[in-house]
N, C-alpha and C positions, 0 to 999 in steps of 0.2 A: 504493500500500500504506500510505498515511498514515491517521491517524485520521479519522473522519467524525463530528465532534461535532454535536449538535442545533442549534447556533447558532454565530455567529462568522464569517459570510461577507461582511461589508461590507468596503469598502476600509480604513476606519480599523481594523477588527478585524485584518485581515491585516498592515497596517502596524505595529500594536502587537505582533504576533507577531515581525516582523522586528527591531524594537527590543529585544524581550525576548530574542531569540536572541543579538543582539550583546552584551547585558548578561551573559547566561549564559556566553558564550565570552570575555568580557573584551575585546571589541573597542570601543575608544574611537571609532574612525572606520573607514569602509569605503567602497569604491566600490560603488554599488548599480546593478545592471543589470536592467531589467525589459522583458519583451516582451509586447505585447498587454494582456491583463488585468493581467499583472504590471507593465506600465509605469505603470498608474494607481496600483497599490499603491506603486510606487517614488516616484511623485509625492507621495503622502501621507507616506511616510517622510521625504522631503526637506523637506516643508512642516512636519511635526510636530516633527522633530528636525534642523534644518538644521546644527547644530553637530556632528552625528554622521557627516556625509558628506564624503568626500574629493572624489568626483566622482559624477555621475549619468549613466546611459545609458538612453535611452528608445527602444525599437524597436517599430515598428508602433503608434504612440501617436497622441494627438490632444489638443486642449485640453479636451475633454469626451467622455465615453464614449457619450452618447446620440445616436444617429442612426438612420436608417431601417433600415440593415443590422442593427444591434444589436437594434432593436425587433422585427424580423422573426425573428431568432434566438430572442429571448425567447418569441415566440408559438409557435415550433416546440418549444422546450424545455418550455413549459408543458403540452404534450400528451404528454410522455414518460412511460412506465411501465416498471417493471422486468420482465424484464431490458431494458436500453436496446438499441434496435435497432442492430445492426452497420451496417446501411445508412445510418442517420442519422449515425452517428459517422464512417463513411468519407466520406460526402458533405461533412460539415462540415470534416474535416481536409484533404481534397483541394481544397476550394474556396478555401483561403487561400494556395495556392502558385501561382505563375505558371511558374517554372522547375521541371522535373521533379526529384524527389528519389528516391534509391534505394528500390526496392520493399521491401527488408528493413527500412529505416529507417521508412518510412511504415507498414508492417504492425505494427511494434513500437509506434509512436505510437498506432495504433488499438487495439491490444490493451490498452495501458495505460489509454486513455480508457474502454474498456468496463468497467473495474473500478469506475468511478464510478457510484453509484446515481442514479436519476432525481431523488431528493430533493435531492442535492447539486448537480446541474446546475441545478435550479430555484432553490435558495437562492443559489447563486453568481450567477446572472443577476439575481435580485432585488437582491442586494447591489450589483451593477454599476450598477443603475438607481435606487438609493436616493437620497434627497434630499441625502445627504452624500457623493456620489460624486465631486464636483468640488472641487478645492482652489484656493486663491489662489496662482497660479503665481508671482506677484511675490515670494512669501516664500521661493522656492527660491534659495539663495545659492551652491550648489555649481556649478562648471563643468559644463556639461551637453552631451552629444552626443546629437543626435536622428538616428536612422537610419530612413529611409523608402524603400520601393520604389515606383517610379512606376507599377506595375501593381497597387498595393494594392487589395484588395477590401473590407476592413472599414472603413478610414478613408481613402477614396480621394482626398479633396480636397487638392490641393497648397496651396491657400490656408489650410486648417486647419494645415498644417505650418508655414507662414510665421507664422501667428498664434501657434502654440505656441513657435516660436523667439523671436518678439518679446516674448512674455509672460514668458519666463524670462530674468532679467537677463543671464546669461552663457552663452548657448546657441549651439551650432553645429549646422547642419543638413547632413547628408550624404544625398544622393539616390542610390539604387542603380537603375540603368537596367534595364528589362525584368525587374523583380523584383516579387514580390507582397508579401503580408503578413508573410512569414517570411524576411527577408534572412539571418538566422542559419542557416536550413536551406538556402536556395537558393544562397547564395554564402558557404559557411562559411569558406573560406580568406580571402577578402577581409574578411569580418566579423571574423574573429579578428585579422587584421592591424590593421584600423582600431581595434578595441577595445584591443589592446595599445599601439598608438601613442598613443591618447588617454590611457590610464592613465599612460604614461610622460612625456607632455608637460606643460608648465606651463599655467597658466590660458589658455584660448582664448576669443576673442570674435568671430572672423570666421567667415563661412559658407563651407562647402566645397560646390561644385556637382559 
């Protein structure tokens, strides 16, 4: 139910929105948590304004967004017309989970996704693959927790996760077993515990397997 402006769908645009929100709410620092597309926006916030972050949490992320899975999704999105097909949205949302989630929850996610017009799907995908979609991860100074499912379908490479961990100076990698692209959906209790524990702890630099 948010606004759908004619522009502003690149990662730097979204990151600028986050920083503007923090300014409007008087938040000098915050812990930023991003999942999937949101994780790349979070990377940009952490790179653009490192002094504004207490900690950073990246879920279902990677060093770069461009891979064959994302490119295939862009090809499918480029053919969308209004009204967006419920079949496409259901297949997209269900494809990212390995563990089943409650039908009521998934149906609500699908209904919310169907509110998004085809134009916004296309513009968001274009923003994801724009030339400025990748940041210099070495500029991220906040303690960072990376959460990744070993049955991930969008960013499936474990080596990419190791590369992400190594590229961010103070990062920890947590691997969820038998879990897909959405650990926050598939293992919500464990995710909430890990998130709260990370927020409460001091700076971390060791990897958790």
